[in-house]
C-alpha positions as CSV (number, residue, x, y, z in Angstrom):
1,M,19.3,41.5,21.7
2,S,19.1,39.2,18.2
3,T,16.0,36.6,17.8
4,L,16.8,33.3,16.2
5,K,15.0,32.2,13.2
6,T,13.5,28.5,13.4
7,Y,13.6,26.1,10.3
8,A,11.8,23.1,10.0
9,N,13.6,19.5,10.3
10,F,11.4,18.0,8.1
11,N,11.0,14.6,10.3
12,S,9.2,11.8,8.5
13,C,6.7,9.6,10.0
14,V,4.8,6.1,9.4
15,F,1.6,4.7,10.1
16,Q,0.5,1.5,9.8
17,G,-3.4,2.0,10.1
18,R,-6.8,1.8,8.3
19,I,-9.0,4.0,6.1
20,F,-11.6,5.7,7.7
21,D,-13.0,7.8,5.0
22,A,-12.2,8.8,1.5
23,T,-14.3,11.2,0.1
24,V,-13.5,12.9,-3.6
25,V,-14.2,16.6,-3.3
26,D,-14.3,19.0,-6.2
27,G,-12.1,21.9,-4.8
28,Q,-11.2,25.4,-6.0
29,Y,-8.2,24.2,-8.4
30,G,-9.8,20.8,-9.3
31,E,-11.1,17.5,-7.8
32,F,-8.8,15.6,-4.9
33,V,-9.4,12.5,-2.4
34,A,-9.5,13.7,1.3
35,L,-8.3,11.0,3.0
36,T,-8.3,10.3,7.2
37,I,-6.3,7.5,8.2
38,I,-7.3,5.8,12.1
39,T,-5.0,4.0,14.4
40,N,-3.9,3.1,17.7
41,L,-0.7,4.5,19.3
42,T,-1.3,2.0,22.3
43,D,-4.1,-0.9,23.1
44,D,-7.0,-0.7,23.7
45,S,-7.3,3.0,22.9
46,D,-9.4,5.2,20.8
47,G,-6.8,6.1,18.0
48,V,-5.5,9.0,16.5
49,T,-6.5,10.3,13.3
50,I,-4.0,11.2,9.9
51,T,-5.5,13.7,7.5
52,F,-4.1,14.5,4.2
53,N,-5.4,15.6,0.4
54,N,-4.1,14.0,-2.7
55,S,-5.0,14.7,-6.1
56,N,-2.7,12.5,-8.4
57,G,-2.7,8.6,-7.9
58,L,-4.6,8.0,-5.0
59,L,-7.4,9.6,-6.6
60,S,-7.9,7.4,-9.2
61,L,-7.5,4.4,-6.9
62,A,-10.4,6.0,-4.9
63,K,-12.5,6.8,-8.4
64,K,-11.7,3.5,-9.1
65,G,-12.9,2.5,-5.5
66,Y,-9.5,0.5,-4.7
67,L,-9.9,2.7,-1.1
68,T,-12.7,1.3,1.3
69,K,-13.4,1.7,4.0
70,G,-11.1,-0.7,6.4
71,R,-8.5,-1.4,3.8
72,M,-4.9,-1.6,5.5
73,V,-2.2,0.8,4.7
74,H,1.1,2.2,5.4
75,V,1.2,5.9,5.3
76,S,4.8,8.0,5.6
77,G,4.6,12.2,5.4
78,H,6.0,15.5,7.2
79,I,3.5,16.1,9.8
80,S,2.1,19.7,9.7
81,G,-0.4,20.4,12.2
82,V,-1.8,18.6,15.2
83,S,-5.5,19.1,16.7
84,E,-7.2,18.0,19.6
85,V,-10.3,20.7,19.6
86,W,-12.1,22.0,15.9
87,E,-14.7,25.2,15.9
88,K,-18.7,25.1,15.9
89,D,-20.9,28.1,15.6
90,G,-18.0,30.1,17.4
91,Q,-17.3,27.7,20.3
92,M,-14.3,25.1,20.5
93,Q,-15.1,21.3,21.0
94,L,-12.9,18.6,21.7
95,R,-12.1,16.1,19.1
96,K,-13.2,12.2,19.6
97,R,-9.8,11.5,18.9
98,P,-6.4,13.8,18.4
99,Q,-5.7,14.6,14.3
100,L,-2.4,14.8,12.9
101,T,-2.2,16.8,9.6
102,L,0.3,15.3,7.2
103,D,1.5,18.1,4.3
104,S,0.1,17.0,0.9
105,A,3.4,17.0,-1.2
106,S,5.0,14.7,1.2
107,A,2.4,12.2,1.8
108,Q,2.4,8.6,0.3
109,V,0.6,5.6,0.4
110,T,1.0,2.1,0.4
111,L,-1.9,-0.1,0.2
112,G,-2.2,-3.7,2.2
113,A,-5.0,-6.1,3.1
114,A,-8.5,-4.6,2.0
115,P,-11.4,-5.7,4.4
116,K,-12.4,-9.5,4.3
117,G,-16.2,-8.5,2.6
118,D,-14.1,-7.1,0.1
119,A,-11.7,-9.5,-0.9
120,P,-12.0,-11.0,-4.4
121,V,-13.8,-14.4,-4.2
122,A,-11.1,-17.0,-4.7
123,N,-11.9,-19.1,-8.4
124,N,-11.9,-22.7,-7.6
125,V,-11.5,-23.6,-11.6
126,V,-8.0,-25.9,-12.0
127,A,-6.9,-26.2,-15.9
128,R,-4.9,-29.4,-16.9
129,R,-2.6,-29.0,-18.9
130,V,-0.7,-31.5,-20.9
131,S,2.6,-30.7,-21.7
132,Q,5.3,-32.5,-23.8
133,D,8.2,-32.8,-23.7
134,A,10.5,-32.2,-27.4
135,T,13.8,-33.2,-26.2
136,P,14.3,-36.9,-27.4
137,P,14.9,-40.0,-25.1
138,I,18.5,-40.6,-24.0
139,T,19.5,-44.2,-25.2
140,R,22.7,-45.1,-22.8
141,K,25.1,-47.4,-24.2
142,E,27.7,-49.0,-22.7
143,I,31.0,-49.1,-23.6
144,T,33.1,-52.3,-23.4
145,S,36.3,-53.6,-24.3
146,A,34.9,-55.0,-26.9
147,S,33.1,-51.9,-28.9
148,T,34.4,-50.7,-32.1
149,L,36.2,-47.4,-32.5
150,S,32.9,-46.0,-34.4
151,D,30.6,-47.7,-31.5
152,I,32.6,-45.2,-29.0
153,S,32.5,-42.0,-32.0
154,E,28.6,-42.9,-31.8
155,A,28.0,-42.4,-27.9
156,F,29.6,-39.0,-28.0
């Protein structure tokens, strides 16, 4: 009897949710941001968390303060793991929410609206500008049967 080798299907998924945590970590291979997104799969649920790491553009956004808790995001990528338990002191503990882990190489984030408290304050100052048209005014001349050939030439 022969055994068949299985291969990953590389299915991609997209989630809309809010940033639950964005922590900049100094790891073995340098700095990265550990992102946790929370999303609800059904109404009135506790939701699920989506976690992944990034050391590229999202790291610089986290350092500049753009990845604030509660910010709406769209996350896409390949699922690399699913977990409902974690280990503490040798005992298995049940997670409050299931956790999906995305492959860090494929994870992409699109930023959405920031929480209301973090939104920039609108500037209510209106600048008045006066513009002048450089086009000269057009004067209309009527061409009648009494008009001369030079009057007609000036009109065109």
